[in-house]
C-alpha positions, 0 to 999 in steps of 0.5 A: 356559497360562503364558507360557514364559520367553525362549529362550537366544538371546533373552535374550542378544539383550535383554542386548546392546541398548544403552540410548540413554543409553549410545549418546549417552555413546559418541558424545560420547566419540568426538566429544570424541576426534575434535575433539581429534584435529582440533585436533592435526592442525591445530597440526601443519599449522601447525608444518610450514608455519612450518618451511618458511618458516623453512627458506627461504634466499631472502628471504621475500615480504611475504605470507610474512613476514606469515604467518610472523609470524601463525603464531609469534604463534598457536603460541607464544601458547597 
């Protein structure tokens, strides 16, 4: 007696399985996108903070002035 060929559903399931290399490359791609997204969010957060410090009408406290200078250096040195 000879072995039967796999059924339609079994053949489809085998075709849909991902290889470990494909999973790893997909994960690395998602991870790099996530890192870029986090970097952009951090930069936006710093820009909002700097904007709020610049918009203040009252004189800034010493620590606020130091933070403002630090943010300006970080954002515009890149």
